[in-house]
Every structure is written in C-alpha cells, then in structure tokens.
N, C-alpha and C positions, 0 to 999 in steps of 0.2 A: 553587409549590414543584415542584422537579424530581422526576419520578417515578423510581423505581428502574429501571435498565435491565434488559431481559430478556436472557438468554444467547443469543448467536449460535451457540454450539456446540450442535449438535443432540443431543449425548449428555450434556449437563449439565442437572441439575435446577435449578430456580430457587433452591432452598435451598443447593445446592453453589456456584452462581454467586455468591450473596450472600456466602457464606463466603469465597470466593476474593477478592472485592473488599474485604471487611472486613480481610483480611490482606495487602493489597498497598498500595503507595503511593497515597494518595487523590488524586482529581482536585482541581484548584484552581478558583478562581472563573472564570478565563478559559476553561478547558475546559468548565466547567459552563454558561457563557454560550453557547458554540458548540453544545453539546448541546441547550439550550433553544431556540435559534433554529432549529436543524435540525428540531426536533420541531414547531414552530409556524408556520414560514414558509409562506405560501400559494403561494409560487413553487416549492415542492418537492413532487413527487408522492409518494404514500405508499410506492411501491415503492423510491424513492430513499432515503427516510428509513431504511428497513430495511437499506440497503446501507452505512450509515456504520460505521466501525470501532468496536469496543467498547472500554471503558476498559482492559481487560487487554491488548488488542492495542496500544493507545497506550503503555502502560507498557513493553511489550516493544520497541516501536520506539525509545523513548528509551534503554532499557537497551542494546540492541544497537548503536545508533549510538555511544554512549559507549564500549562495549567494544572496537569495532574502530577507535576513534579517527578516525572519519570527519571529513573536512573539506569534501569536495565530494559533494553528493548530488542526486538528481533524483527527482521524483515524477510518475507518470503517473496522473491522476485525482485531483484535489485536493478536489473537492466543496466542503464548507463549511469546510475548513481544519483540522480536528481532527488528522489524521495529520501534517500539516505542522508544527503546533505541537510535536508529540511528537518528530519528527525534528530540527527546528531546535534544540530544547533540548539535544539530545545531541551536537551538532556541536562540534568543537574551536574555540577562539577564532579568529575570522576566517573561520569556515566559511560555506558558501553552499549554499542549497537552491533548485534550479530547479523550479518547479511548473508542470505542464501541465494546462490545462483549457479548456473552451469556453463555460462559462456565466457571464455577467456577474452575474446575480442571486445565484448561489451565491458568486461571487468577492467580492461586497460583504460578505457575512457573514464570509468567510475573512479579508479585510483587517482588518475591525474586531476579529475574534478575535485575529489576530496582534499588533495594537497592544495589546490588553488583556494579552496574554501576554508582551509586551516582546521579541518575536522578529522583528518586521517588518523590521529591518535585516539579517537573515540570509536573507530569502526574496525570490526574484524570481518573479513570476507572469507567464506568457505565455498569453494567451487566443488559442489557435489550435489546429488539429489537431495532436495530439501527435507524429505521425510527421513532420510538417513541422519542428517544433521540434527533434526528435531528429536528423533528417538534416542540420540546419543546424549542428550541433555539430562541432567538430574531430574527425577520425577518429584519435584517439589515446587511450591509457589515462589518462583524466582523472578518472574517477568512483570514489569509494570505496563508495557505497551507492546503491541504487535501490529504489523501492517502486512496484509496479504494482497499481493497483486501478481499472480502467476497463472499457471494453467488452471482454467476454471473447473475442470473435472477433479482437480486435486484439492479444491477448497475444503470440502468436508473433512478430509484426512488432516490437512494442515490445521484446521480449526480445532479438531479434537486433541491433537498433540499439543497445541499451544495452550488450550484452555486448562488442561491439567497442570500446566506450569505457570499459570497466570495468578498473581496474587488476588485475593478478594478486593474488589474495587478496581482492578486493572482493566485495561481497555484493549480490544481487538478492533482494527479497522480493516474492512474488506472492500476492495475497489471494483468498479464496473458492475454494480449490482442492479442497475436499471437498464443497462445495455441498449442505449439509444431508444428506450421505450418498448423494445421488442419483448420484454418480459410479460407484457399484457397479452401477447399472442405468440408464444414460442413456436407454434406449428407453422406460422407464416414468416418466420425469421428470414431475412434476405441474405444474410451472411452468417457463416458459422452457426447453423442451427443447433448443433450439439453443444456448443458453448453456451448458447442461450438457455437451453434446457438444463444444463448443469447449474447455471446461475439461479434459475427458478427453483430447482431442487434445494440448493443451498439456502436461498431466502426462506423457503418453507421450513427447512430444518431449524434455522436460527429463530424464526418467529415462534416455533413450538417448544423451544428449549427453555425449561423452567430454571435452569442454572444461571441464566443471564437476563439482562434487560437489553433491548436493542432498538435502534432507530435508523431508518434509511434516510440519509441526507441527500438533498438535491445539489450536491457539489460534484462538479465534473460529470462523469457518466454514472453517478450513483455511488455513494460511499456509505457503507453500513458501519455504524458505531455500536459496538457490543461491549457491555460492561458486565463483568462477572459479579454475581450477587455475593454479598458477604457471608451469607449462610445458605447452604444447599444440602438437601438430603440425598442428592444423587452423587455417585462417584464421578469425578470430573474426567476419568479415563474410560468410563463406560461408553461403548459405542451406541450411537443413536439408532 
C-alpha cells in the first residue's frame, strides 16, 4: 500500500498537507504506480527519491499547462516521469513534450509510467546531456512551456538556452527555488551547500532579468514561474 507522501514545503505541517491533498484532484493509478516505483527501486538513491515532485506540484503543472494552452513543451530533468505525465496531460491536442535526462534505469520507469497514463504518444525522451539537446534545437520561439528540475548549478545555462526558444508569453518553471528555506542563509546550509548557493545565484539572476516577469510560488520546495515578456530590447541568447 502506498504510504501518504510527506510535504516538501518546509512550512507545511503534515496535517495541513494532508488536508491540501484531500481537497485537490486526486492522483490516479498511473501516477500512484510511478510514486511506488520511485520509492522502492534499488537503482534510485535516497537523496533522489526526496527530489521527486509532490502531488500538488503535479496538479499545478497540469493546471498551468492547460491554462496557457501549451502545445510545445520541454522538461530538463525527467527522473522517473511523474512531472512529464502531468505536463503531457495538460497539452493541447497534438502537443509534444521533449524530455531531457541521462539515466536509463530511471527512464525505464518513466516509459512504463507514460504507457500506463496513456501519454506516451505525446512524449519524446532524449538520453543525453541536456545542454546538448537544448543547443541542437532551432533558435526560434518554438516553446510554450518549460520545466527545469535538474542539477542546480546548470539552471542558468538551461534557462538561457530555453528562454531564447520560448515564445513571447511562454512560461518557464524552475523547481526547488526555496530549498527548505535555506536560501535565506546559504552559508549555513545543512546539506548540499553548493546547491543552495547555485539556487540563490539563479534566483538573483531571474529577479534582475528585464526580459521576463517572475514569481516564486510556495508550492512544494519553491517553484519559480517565469514568463517571457512580449517585447524585449535584449537579445534572448545574450549571456547574463
């Protein structure tokens, strides 16, 4: 039996988190299967299990994807495929999600999960360094939505490559941008201080970027929503 998930939001009690889930769209059998496999697979380190997105984040991904009527999306950091299911379900008819990851054992779980969720026909997975995949894409505004949930030191580079390919009004989502509250004092970070410092640098970069509007949502461990402005005087491929 699947254990109840624990909150990723450091400011939510278990009781409040349970209430939140009880009053939101419930997960289905395919999503439950991915969660179970992620929790029990011997190929997944414990630290990676904790990095999986939470059910309310998944609901938000589907909701937002539908709201902006996304047809073309990309994901950097697919892991076991839960977030990909949520995005793919929100795409318009004929939509396409390109997933970037480097782990074949995790990808095997993802592929099975996508088949169970009946979204495999909307998802393309490329097992290669994400920057290679991104840089191979045409340099034109072709993306409606992007989700970044990978190595934190790579966030600025992923962001720059995606932004130049994002349509005006398109949205980038970046996960873990509050990092259990440790962004307030990265020097005192208990775990992975380099990751915390990388997140802080990314947050500062996005907040200062005049090409976009941004908002850090208190969903999960912090989810930054970034919208490309419809007019910008800056070259979207210019390095910050």
